[in-house]
N, C-alpha and C positions, 0 to 999 in steps of 0.2 A: 411788280408785286414782290414782296419779300418771301423768301423760301420758308416753308413750314418747318419748325424745329423737328429734327428727326428723333424718333423714340430711341431712348438709350438702350443699348444691348444689355441683357442680363449678364451679371458677373459670372464669367466661366468657372472661376475658382470656387465660388459658393455653390454653383450647380454641381460641380463634381463632388464637393463635399456632402451635399445633400443626397446624392445618389450612390455614395460609396457602399453603405450598408446594404441597400436592396440589391445592388449589382453583385456584391459578394454572396448574398443569400441565393440570388438567381443562379450563380455559378454552380452552387451545390445542388440546387433544385433541378438542374439540367441533367443529372446523372441517374435517371431511372429509379432504382430502389432507394438511392440516397435521397432523392427528391421526396419520396413518400415518408421516409424516416424523419427528415427534418420538418416537414409539415405536420406530422403527427406529434413531434416533440413540442411544437408550439402550442398544442392543445393539452398534452398530457404531462409534459415535463420530463418524459423519458425518451432518451435517444440511444438507439442501438446502431453503431457503425462498425460492428465487428466483422472480421473477414471481408473487408472491402478493398484490400491491397493498398491502403492509404500509406503514403510516405511522408505526408505532412498534413497539418490541420490548418485550413484557411483561416487566418486571423479574423477576417470579417464575419465568420460564423459565430464567434464567441459573444460579442456584444449583443447579438440578435437574441440569444437564448439565456444570457447571463443571469437574469433575475428569476427565471422560471424553471430552469433545468435542475431536477433533483436526482436523476440517474443517468449515467453516461457509460456506455460500454464500447470500448475501443480495442477489445481484445483481438489477437490474431491479425495484426496488420503489419506495416513495415516502418513504424514510426521510430525515428532515431532521437527525436527531441520533441518536447512540448513547447508551445509558445510561451515567451516570457510573462505574458499577461494572463496565463491560464487560471490564475487565482481569482479572476473576476467572476467565475462560476460559483459564487458565494452560497447558492442554495443547494449545492450538491450534497447528497447523502451517501450515494453509492457511486463508486468509480472503479472500473475494471480496465486496466491497461496491460493486462497479462499478455505474454507471447508477442512482444514487439522487439525492438532493437535499441531500447532506451539505454543510454550511457549515463544519464543524470536526470535530475528533476529540477524545474525552475524554483527559485526562492519563493516565488508567489504561491507555491503549494500550501504554505502555511496560512494562507487567507481562507482556506476551505474549512471554516470553523464549524460547519454543520455536518461534516463528513463522518460517517459511521462505519463504512466498509471500504477498504482500499486494497486492491489486488494489483501487485507489481510483479507477480511471478513471471519466470521465464524471460528475463531481460538480460542486460549486461551492466547492471548497476554495481559500482565498486564501493559506494558510500551512500548513506541517507542524509539529506540536509537536515540541519538542526531545526529548521522551520517545520518540518514534518512532526517533530515532537511537541508541537504546540496545539496539535488538533485534539482539543480537550474532549471531544464527543466520540472519538475513534473507538470502535469496539472490535473490529476484526482487521488485522494487518497481515497480509501475505506477501513475502519478499522471497519465496522459495525460488531455487534455480537461478541465482544471480552469481556475482563475484564479490560479494561483501567480505571484507577482511576484518572490519571492526564495526562497532556500533557506536553512535553517539551516546555520551554519558547521560544526556538529557532524555533518553528514551524512557526513563523511569517516571517522566512527567505524564505519560499516557494512562492516567489513573482509571479510565473506564474500559481499558483494553481487556477483552476476554479471550481472544484467540490471537496468538502470535506465531507465525510459521516462518522460520528462518532456515529451513532445511536446504540442503544442497547448495552451500556457500563455501567460503574459505575462512571461516571464523576460527581463530586460534584461541580466543577467550571471549567471555561475555562479561559485561560490567556488572558489578554488584548492584547497580541501581535498578536492574530488572527486579529486584526484590521489592521495589516500591509500587509494582503494578498490583494494586490491592484487589482489582477485580478479575485478574487473570485466572482462567479455567484450564486453558490448554496451551502448552509450549512445545513446539516441534523444533528440535535442533539436530535432527538426523543428518548424516552425511556432511560433517564439517571436519575441523582438525582440533577439536577441543581436547585439552589434556585434563582439565578439572572443572568442576562445577562450584562456583563460590557458595559458601555456607550462607552468605547473606541473601541468597536467592529465596530462602525461607522466611525471611525477616517479616514481610507483611503479606505474602501471597497466601492468604488464609483460605483461598478458594481454589487453589491449584489441584486439579484432579488428574490431569493427563500430562505426562512428561515423556517425550520421545528423544532418545539420545543415541540411536543406532549409528554404527559406522563412525565412531570418533575414536579418540585415544584416551578416554576417561578411565582412570585407575581406581577411583574411589568415589563414592557418593556420600555427601555430608549427611550425618545422622538426622539433622534437623529437618531435611526434606521428607523423611519417613515419620518423624514424631510430631512435627509442628505444623504440618499441612495435611489436608484431607485427601492426599494423593492416593488414587485408587488404581491407576494404570501407569506402569513404567516400562519402557522399552529400552533394552541396553544391548541388543545384539551387536556383535563385532566390536567389543571394547575389552581392553585387558584387565578385567575385573576378576578378582578371586572369588569364585562362586561360594565357596565355604564361608569366607569372611562376610560376604553380602548377606547370606542367609542368617548369620548370627546377629546381625545388626538389630537394635531395637526398632520396633515399628514395621519390620519386614512382613510379618504375617498379615498386616492390614492391606498390603499392596497386592492386589490380585494380578495373577498371571505374570508376575515379574520373572519367575525362574524360567518360564518357557520362552523368554525372549532374550535370555543370556547368551553371549557368544562364548 
């Protein structure tokens, strides 16, 4: 009698391929509180992985949540980099990566076109990628306590930005293109190394109400900032500005509490 044909074994490669994402997710799910957070995120679109001592993000987690995640909190971890394909989280509106060890951001950050709030504070960033300046819906950008020495000229493309916090960096100048931030309401430049504020900053910032410039080396404030913007609060502590000349500037009386913050 002839032997019965043996059943062909399943292709091991395809099996591994089909199990890769679930295995990656199971790896995250096996860590107590992280398991709960990830499972909740699949239902709510909100994932909080702050203060978990994470040194990296498992790439397998991103595809699992890519289309549904709207809020991601990774603050106070030990992350030194984000995955190159981080930009696949295209539904994100809120992203907090503050208090990590990031030296840079992936180019794919520019794919997060629904992002409205981005907190990059307390990292080790030396520059911002140009891709970040394409985030057309961004309203709040915090990059305080980093090592920035310059800003991309394209930062003026963030037309919907309302809050920009660049305090505690190493900026020696700011580009005039900041003047194109037409929705900007608050700008924090405290604790940098600025020597001047470009007059063009007042070109289109017709909603600017709060400007913080403490602990810089600014010697003069452009008149246009006081006369052409609705500036209501100006902090100038620890700058080499002549108080008498400042008080004599047109528009000074409309800026509340300015004199009490003079250095």
